[in-house]
C-alpha positions in Angstrom: 59.8 -48.1 -79.4 62.8 -50.0 -79.3 65.5 -49.2 -82.1 66.0 -51.4 -84.8 69.2 -53.1 -85.7 72.9 -51.6 -86.0 74.9 -53.0 -88.8 78.2 -52.4 -87.0 80.7 -53.3 -90.2 79.9 -52.7 -93.5 81.6 -51.1 -96.7 79.7 -48.5 -98.7 82.7 -47.0 -100.3 83.4 -50.8 -102.1 83.4 -50.3 -106.1 80.3 -52.3 -106.4 78.1 -50.0 -104.6 79.1 -47.0 -106.2 76.5 -46.8 -108.9 73.2 -47.4 -106.6 74.7 -46.7 -103.2 71.8 -44.4 -102.3 69.1 -47.1 -103.2 71.2 -49.7 -100.7 71.1 -47.0 -98.0 67.5 -46.1 -98.5 66.6 -50.0 -98.5 68.3 -50.1 -94.9 66.5 -47.5 -93.7 63.2 -48.7 -95.4 64.2 -52.0 -93.3 64.2 -50.2 -89.9 67.9 -50.5 -89.8 69.0 -48.0 -87.2 72.7 -47.2 -88.4 75.3 -48.2 -90.7 78.8 -48.4 -89.2 80.9 -47.9 -92.3 84.7 -49.0 -92.6 87.3 -48.2 -94.8 90.6 -49.8 -95.9 92.9 -47.3 -96.9 93.4 -43.5 -97.3 91.8 -43.8 -100.8 88.4 -44.3 -99.3 88.4 -42.0 -96.8 86.8 -39.6 -98.9 83.7 -41.2 -100.1 83.4 -42.7 -96.7 83.2 -39.4 -95.1 81.1 -37.9 -98.0 78.3 -40.3 -97.3 78.1 -39.4 -93.6 78.6 -35.4 -94.1 75.7 -33.2 -93.9 75.5 -30.9 -97.1 76.4 -28.0 -94.4 79.6 -29.9 -93.4 82.9 -28.7 -94.3 84.3 -29.9 -97.5 86.4 -33.3 -97.5 90.1 -32.8 -98.7 90.5 -33.9 -102.7 91.5 -37.7 -102.7 89.5 -38.4 -105.5 89.0 -37.5 -109.4 86.2 -34.3 -109.4 84.0 -36.5 -111.5 84.0 -39.1 -108.8 83.2 -36.2 -106.3 80.5 -35.1 -108.3 78.7 -38.6 -108.1 79.3 -38.8 -104.5 78.1 -35.3 -103.5 74.5 -36.5 -104.4 74.4 -39.3 -101.7 74.7 -37.8 -98.2 73.4 -39.6 -95.4 74.3 -37.7 -91.8 73.2 -39.5 -88.6 72.6 -42.5 -90.4 76.0 -43.5 -92.2 78.5 -43.3 -89.4 82.4 -43.4 -90.6 85.2 -45.3 -88.8 88.4 -44.8 -90.9 91.5 -47.1 -90.7 94.1 -48.9 -92.5 93.4 -52.6 -93.2 96.2 -55.4 -92.8 95.9 -56.3 -96.1 96.0 -53.7 -99.1 94.9 -53.4 -102.6 97.2 -52.7 -105.4 94.6 -53.1 -107.9 91.6 -55.3 -108.3 93.9 -58.5 -109.3 96.5 -57.7 -106.8 96.8 -57.3 -102.8 99.5 -57.1 -100.5 100.5 -57.2 -96.8 100.3 -53.9 -95.3 103.1 -51.7 -94.1 103.8 -48.8 -92.1 104.3 -46.6 -95.1 100.8 -47.3 -95.7 99.6 -45.4 -92.6 101.4 -42.0 -93.9 98.4 -40.8 -96.2 95.8 -41.9 -93.3 97.0 -40.7 -89.7 96.9 -37.0 -90.5 93.3 -37.4 -92.4 91.7 -39.5 -89.2 93.3 -37.1 -86.9 91.7 -34.1 -89.1 88.2 -35.8 -88.7 88.5 -37.4 -85.6 85.3 -35.7 -84.4 83.3 -36.9 -87.2 84.2 -40.7 -86.5 82.7 -43.5 -84.3 85.5 -45.6 -84.5 89.0 -46.7 -85.9 88.5 -49.0 -88.4 88.9 -51.5 -90.6 92.2 -52.6 -88.6 93.8 -55.7 -87.3 95.7 -58.6 -88.5 95.3 -61.1 -91.6 97.6 -64.3 -91.4 95.9 -65.8 -94.6 99.2 -67.4 -96.2 98.9 -65.6 -99.5 99.0 -62.3 -97.7 101.3 -63.0 -94.8 103.8 -65.8 -95.4 106.6 -64.3 -93.9 107.4 -63.4 -90.2 108.5 -59.7 -91.6 104.9 -59.3 -93.0 103.2 -60.6 -89.8 105.3 -58.0 -87.9 104.7 -55.4 -90.5 101.1 -55.8 -90.0 101.4 -56.0 -86.0 103.3 -52.7 -86.1 100.6 -51.2 -88.0 98.1 -52.1 -85.7 99.9 -51.2 -82.7 100.2 -47.7 -84.2 96.5 -47.7 -84.7 95.6 -48.8 -81.5 97.6 -46.1 -79.7 95.8 -43.9 -82.0 92.1 -44.9 -81.0 93.4 -44.8 -77.5 94.4 -41.2 -77.7 91.2 -40.3 -79.4 89.3 -42.6 -77.3 87.6 -44.3 -80.2 87.0 -47.7 -80.4 88.2 -50.4 -82.7 86.9 -52.1 -85.5 89.0 -55.2 -86.1 89.7 -57.9 -88.5 91.2 -61.1 -87.4 91.3 -63.6 -90.4 93.2 -66.6 -89.8 94.8 -64.7 -86.8 92.5 -64.8 -84.0 94.5 -65.4 -81.1 97.8 -63.2 -82.3 95.0 -60.4 -82.7 93.4 -60.9 -79.5 96.6 -61.3 -77.7 98.0 -58.1 -79.3 94.8 -55.8 -78.3 95.3 -57.2 -75.2 98.8 -56.3 -74.7 98.5 -52.9 -75.8 95.4 -52.0 -73.6 92.5 -51.9 -75.8 89.6 -51.8 -74.5 86.7 -50.9 -77.1 86.9 -53.7 -79.1 84.7 -55.3 -82.0 86.0 -58.2 -83.4 84.1 -58.4 -87.1 83.4 -61.9 -88.3 85.6 -63.6 -86.2 86.8 -66.9 -88.1 88.8 -68.6 -85.1 88.0 -71.2 -82.6 85.2 -70.4 -80.2 87.2 -71.1 -77.1 89.9 -68.4 -78.5 87.0 -65.9 -78.9 86.1 -66.4 -75.3 89.6 -65.0 -74.3 88.2 -61.9 -76.1 85.0 -61.9 -74.4 86.9 -62.1 -70.9 88.9 -59.1 -71.9 85.1 -57.2 -72.3 85.5 -57.3 -76.5 82.4 -57.7 -78.5 81.8 -60.2 -81.8 79.9 -59.1 -84.7 77.7 -61.6 -86.7 77.1 -61.5 -90.5 74.4 -63.0 -92.7 76.9 -65.6 -93.7 76.4 -67.8 -90.3 73.4 -69.2 -92.3 76.1 -71.2 -94.3 79.1 -71.2 -91.8 79.3 -74.1 -89.4 82.2 -72.1 -87.6 79.9 -69.0 -87.2 77.2 -71.4 -85.9 79.4 -73.1 -83.4 80.8 -69.4 -82.3 77.2 -68.0 -81.8 76.4 -71.1 -79.9 79.0 -70.6 -77.3 79.2 -66.6 -77.2 77.2 -64.9 -74.5 74.3 -62.5 -76.5 75.8 -59.8 -74.1 79.1 -59.7 -76.0 77.4 -60.0 -79.8 76.9 -57.2 -82.2 75.4 -57.5 -85.7 77.1 -56.7 -89.2 76.9 -57.3 -92.7 80.4 -57.0 -94.0 78.9 -55.6 -96.7 79.1 -56.4 -99.9 80.9 -59.8 -98.7 79.6 -62.4 -95.8 76.3 -62.4 -97.5 73.7 -65.4 -97.2 74.7 -66.4 -100.7 78.3 -66.9 -101.6 79.4 -64.4 -104.3 76.4 -62.7 -104.2 76.5 -58.8 -103.2 75.4 -58.5 -99.7 73.4 -55.3 -98.6 73.0 -53.7 -95.0 69.3 -54.6 -95.5 70.1 -58.5 -95.1 71.6 -57.8 -91.1 68.0 -59.4 -90.1 69.1 -62.7 -91.2 71.8 -62.8 -88.9 69.7 -61.7 -86.2 67.1 -64.5 -86.9 69.7 -67.3 -87.3 71.3 -66.0 -84.0 67.7 -66.1 -82.4 67.1 -69.6 -83.9 70.5 -71.1 -82.0 70.0 -69.5 -78.8 66.2 -70.0 -79.0 65.1 -67.0 -78.1 63.1 -64.3 -80.0 64.4 -62.1 -82.7 63.2 -58.8 -81.0 65.5 -59.8 -77.9 68.6 -60.6 -80.3 68.1 -57.0 -82.0 67.5 -55.4 -78.6 70.7 -56.9 -77.3 73.0 -56.5 -80.0 71.7 -52.9 -80.4 72.6 -51.9 -76.7 76.1 -53.9 -77.1 76.7 -51.7 -80.3 76.1 -48.5 -78.2 78.4 -50.1 -75.4 81.4 -50.5 -78.3 80.4 -47.4 -80.1 79.5 -44.8 -77.5 79.1 -42.1 -80.1 76.0 -44.1 -81.5 74.0 -42.6 -78.8 74.0 -39.2 -80.4 72.0 -40.8 -83.4 70.1 -43.6 -82.1 66.4 -43.0 -80.9 66.5 -45.6 -77.7 
């Protein structure tokens, strides 16, 4: 029996999932999703991501959150199904109302924890560049993001882990920097650049994950038309990039992306799921320990 689809990039530690994360994960399991690759954006999220993926017999995660949050999270554990990536995102949240470009200081708390839990991780992420003007309007901010990404590329190489990469408004600079730094196992999630730029990533052996928002994104549709299926994975980016704008997305919606790719490519959805799942195994080799292929 073929494995179901893999959600290669989702955010189960997002605040909007705190109340019902167990139901969200179970809905994905019931929909025959094979695995959820969960990313983090800053050190403050690492604990919740790790706890979702820990077995009850696992070692306790160092305290980063208040005890009352810990008590909530200890109930919800999905070892072998929720698979963690730890990393520092190019945009950091100061408060729900305020975000800023990342700096090297943001890595201080994160790097020791990534080293500590390297054996439990399937990847380093979410990392990358975000040159959206409101976050990176100066050369100094862009260079800060580059330096943070370079350090995490070096870390991924040393730990022999793939990179789960964000590249909003920075498709070409991100691919160029990854190539310059010798990154090999790379997933570019929700790529928003030109398809021709994406093809430079394909030539470098990089993979591109496609979210359910493809049904409302002409750019993603053009991207899928040009990309070979052999270079594609599936993702939801939950709670973002769902089929409906401003509605909370969930991992069970992975099938929406698969069905739309099948429609564009003129092939059966089963083929899309089979090939993208094999691609997920290529970019995240540790998935082989959990998926029944």
